[in-house]
C-alpha positions in Angstrom: 208.7 27.5 24.8 205.8 26.4 22.7 202.9 28.5 21.7 199.8 27.8 23.8 196.5 27.7 21.9 193.9 29.1 24.3 190.2 28.8 24.0 189.9 32.5 23.3 192.2 32.3 20.4 190.2 29.5 18.9 187.0 31.4 19.3 188.5 34.6 17.7 189.7 32.5 14.7 186.4 30.8 14.3 184.6 34.1 14.6 186.8 35.6 11.8 186.2 32.6 9.6 182.4 33.0 10.1 182.6 36.8 9.4 184.5 36.2 6.1 182.0 33.5 5.2 179.1 35.9 5.8 180.8 38.6 3.6 181.3 36.2 0.8 177.7 35.0 1.1 176.4 38.5 1.2 178.3 39.2 -2.1 176.9 36.1 -3.7 173.4 36.8 -2.5 173.6 40.3 -4.1 174.8 38.8 -7.4 172.0 36.3 -7.3 169.4 39.1 -6.5 170.7 41.6 -9.1 171.9 39.2 -11.8 175.0 41.2 -12.0 178.7 40.3 -11.4 179.6 44.0 -10.9 177.3 45.8 -8.5 179.8 48.6 -7.6 183.1 49.8 -9.0 185.0 48.1 -6.3 183.8 44.7 -7.6 185.8 45.0 -10.8 187.2 48.6 -11.5 188.1 47.8 -15.1 184.9 46.0 -15.8 182.9 48.7 -14.2 184.6 51.3 -16.4 183.9 49.3 -19.5 180.3 48.7 -18.5 179.8 52.5 -18.0 181.1 53.2 -21.5 178.8 50.5 -23.0 175.7 51.8 -21.1 176.5 55.3 -22.4 176.7 54.0 -26.0 173.4 52.2 -25.5 171.8 55.4 -24.2 173.0 57.3 -27.3 171.7 54.6 -29.6 168.3 54.6 -27.8 168.0 58.3 -28.4 169.0 58.0 -32.1 166.4 55.2 -32.5 163.8 57.5 -31.0 164.9 60.2 -33.4 164.6 57.8 -36.3 161.1 56.8 -35.2 160.0 60.4 -34.9 161.5 61.3 -38.3 159.8 58.2 -39.9 156.5 59.3 -38.5 157.0 62.9 -39.7 158.0 61.8 -43.2 155.1 59.3 -43.5 152.6 62.1 -42.4 154.2 64.5 -44.9 153.8 62.0 -47.7 150.2 61.3 -46.8 149.3 65.0 -47.0 151.1 65.4 -50.3 149.1 62.4 -51.5 146.0 64.4 -50.5 147.2 67.4 -52.6 147.7 64.9 -55.5 144.1 63.8 -55.1 143.0 67.5 -55.2 144.9 68.2 -58.4 143.7 65.0 -60.1 140.1 66.0 -59.3 140.8 69.5 -60.5 142.1 68.1 -63.8 138.9 66.0 -64.2 136.8 69.1 -63.6 139.0 71.2 -66.1 138.5 68.6 -68.8 134.7 68.7 -68.1 134.6 72.5 -68.1 136.6 72.7 -71.3 134.0 70.7 -73.1 132.0 72.8 -75.4 128.7 71.1 -74.5 128.6 72.8 -71.2 126.9 76.2 -70.6 127.8 79.0 -68.3 125.6 77.6 -65.4 127.3 74.2 -65.6 130.7 75.8 -65.5 129.7 77.9 -62.4 128.7 74.7 -60.7 132.1 73.2 -61.5 133.7 76.4 -60.2 132.1 75.9 -56.8 133.7 72.5 -56.5 137.1 74.1 -57.4 136.5 76.6 -54.6 136.1 73.6 -52.3 139.3 72.0 -53.6 141.2 75.2 -53.1 140.1 75.3 -49.4 141.0 71.6 -49.0 144.5 72.3 -50.5 145.0 75.1 -48.0 144.0 73.0 -45.1 146.4 70.3 -46.3 149.2 72.8 -46.7 148.6 74.0 -43.1 148.5 70.5 -41.6 149.8 69.9 -38.1 152.1 67.3 -36.7 153.3 66.8 -33.2 151.9 70.1 -32.0 153.3 72.2 -34.8 152.6 72.9 -38.5 154.1 70.3 -40.7 155.3 72.5 -43.7 156.3 75.5 -41.6 160.0 74.6 -41.2 161.4 75.9 -37.9 158.5 78.4 -37.5 156.2 75.6 -36.6 154.1 77.6 -34.2 152.2 79.5 -36.9 150.4 78.3 -40.0 152.8 78.6 -43.0 150.2 79.5 -45.6 148.1 82.7 -45.3 145.0 83.1 -47.4 144.1 86.6 -48.3 140.8 87.6 -49.8 137.9 85.5 -50.8 136.1 84.2 -53.9 134.1 86.8 -55.7 131.7 86.3 -58.6 131.4 89.7 -60.4 133.9 90.1 -61.6 135.3 86.7 -60.9 138.2 86.8 -58.3 139.9 84.4 -56.1 141.9 84.5 -52.8 145.7 84.6 -52.9 147.8 82.3 -50.8 151.2 83.4 -49.5 153.9 81.6 -47.6 154.7 83.0 -44.3 156.5 80.1 -42.8 160.2 79.2 -42.6 161.7 77.5 -45.7 164.5 75.6 -43.7 163.9 71.9 -43.7 164.0 70.2 -40.3 167.1 68.0 -39.8 167.1 65.2 -37.2 170.3 63.6 -35.8 170.2 59.8 -36.4 173.9 59.1 -35.5 177.0 60.9 -34.4 177.6 63.5 -37.0 174.8 62.2 -39.2 171.5 64.1 -39.8 168.6 63.3 -42.1 166.0 65.6 -43.6 162.7 65.1 -41.8 160.8 68.2 -43.0 160.0 69.5 -46.4 159.9 73.1 -47.6 156.2 74.0 -48.0 157.0 76.9 -50.2 158.6 74.5 -52.7 156.0 71.8 -52.3 152.8 73.9 -52.8 154.0 77.1 -54.5 156.8 75.6 -56.7 159.2 78.2 -55.4 162.4 76.6 -54.2 164.6 79.7 -54.6 162.3 82.1 -52.7 162.0 84.7 -55.3 158.3 84.9 -55.0 157.3 83.0 -58.1 157.2 79.4 -59.2 160.4 78.0 -60.7 160.6 76.9 -64.3 158.6 73.7 -64.8 156.8 74.2 -61.4 153.5 75.7 -60.4 151.8 77.6 -57.6 149.1 75.0 -57.0 146.8 77.6 -55.4 147.1 80.0 -58.3 146.4 77.1 -60.7 143.2 76.4 -58.9 142.3 80.1 -58.7 142.9 80.6 -62.4 140.8 77.5 -63.2 138.0 78.7 -61.0 137.9 82.1 -62.5 138.1 80.8 -66.1 135.1 78.6 -65.3 133.2 81.6 -63.8 134.0 83.6 -66.9 132.5 80.8 -69.0 135.8 80.6 -71.0 136.4 77.0 -72.1 139.6 78.0 -73.9 141.1 79.4 -70.7 139.9 76.4 -68.8 141.7 74.1 -71.2 144.7 76.3 -70.8 145.0 75.2 -67.2 145.5 71.5 -68.0 149.2 71.7 -68.8 149.7 73.6 -65.5 147.8 71.0 -63.6 149.9 68.3 -65.1 153.1 70.2 -64.1 151.7 70.5 -60.6 151.1 66.7 -60.5 154.7 66.1 -61.6 155.9 68.6 -58.9 154.0 66.7 -56.2 155.2 63.4 -57.6 158.8 64.6 -57.3 158.2 65.5 -53.6 156.6 62.1 -52.9 159.6 60.5 -54.5 162.0 62.4 -52.3 160.0 61.6 -49.2 160.0 57.9 -50.2 163.9 58.1 -50.5 164.1 59.6 -47.0 161.7 56.9 -45.6 163.9 54.2 -47.1 167.0 55.8 -45.7 165.4 56.0 -42.2 164.3 52.3 -42.4 167.9 51.3 -43.2 169.2 53.4 -40.3 166.6 51.9 -38.0 167.9 48.4 -38.8 171.5 49.4 -38.4 170.9 51.0 -35.0 168.9 48.1 -33.8 171.8 45.8 -34.7 174.3 48.0 -33.0 172.1 48.1 -29.9 171.9 44.4 -29.9 175.7 44.1 -30.2 176.4 46.5 -27.4 173.7 44.9 -25.1 175.5 41.5 -25.6 178.9 43.1 -24.8 177.4 44.7 -21.7 175.9 41.4 -20.6 179.3 39.7 -21.1 181.0 42.4 -19.0 178.7 42.8 -16.1 176.3 39.9 -15.9 176.8 37.1 -13.4 176.9 33.4 -14.4 173.6 32.4 -12.9 174.5 28.6 -12.7 177.8 29.4 -11.0 176.2 32.1 -8.6 173.6 29.8 -7.3 176.0 26.9 -7.0 178.3 29.1 -4.9 175.3 30.3 -2.9 174.4 26.8 -1.8 178.0 26.0 -1.0 178.6 29.2 0.9 175.4 28.8 2.9 176.3 25.3 3.8 179.9 26.4 4.8 178.4 29.2 6.9 176.1 26.9 8.7 178.9 24.4 9.3 181.1 27.2 10.6 178.4 28.5 12.9 177.8 25.0 14.2 181.4 24.4 14.9 181.7 27.7 16.7 178.7 27.0 18.9 180.4 23.7 19.9 183.6 25.5 20.7 182.1 28.1 23.0 179.9 25.8 25.1 180.7 26.4 28.8 183.0 24.0 30.6 183.4 23.2 34.4 186.4 25.6 34.4 184.0 28.4 33.4 182.2 28.0 36.8 185.4 27.8 38.9 187.6 30.5 40.2 
């Protein structure tokens, strides 16, 4: 006995074909809309897992690049403030040379001393500079000024304020890659007081810049050209000290620039791999979209012809 194909069977088959065509079209429309081949894990489990790992890698690189940018800004600002300190000491040297000259009298030296007082205050402001809401040379204790000024300038007998370091000497490190950190902060005690070992006095060949300026000012107030001249070597050591710090900062800046390029290249590589993994082929998607829309319309038209009422539908 042969299988009888009924009208109902034809309709169910046609309806199933239309449903599948609609599902394929919906997937293709989603790919066209999102530009992605993988919109959910079920689209391609292996590809979705690979894309997840690639996106995680990109997120990490983005964070490292932000860290590098922050570190570069911090180092650049640090270098600019050390450059200001260099300018202060260069001007102090010029004034010391002038004050050591025997042609000047006590009144002239007192006038020069007043400018040294201004330089001393300027240096203190530079040492207590801020960056990003905190104090630049305070280490991890960035919520308080690292240099405390005690006392004031007095004329008779000549006396000058003392400046002490009350910050943290640890230098801020910033992560720029997995397991890689770079120095982004500089020990203010070493930079301005010449004291790297923390024993309370300047290391050999280094100077407490504030004390140099204070001694120069007091020598000028005492009208002592020999003592004024005696500060020149100390000023020169101060300038070498600051120059060494600027050189170190330049080296860190160069390192950060190199890392910035490396991270940008890695980000580009990962982005390309992610695109290859999850992006849809636009030309193919839109070609499929047209074909599937045409096929669906044809299926719907055929189905409509199939279910038109016949004379038998009105009998019985």
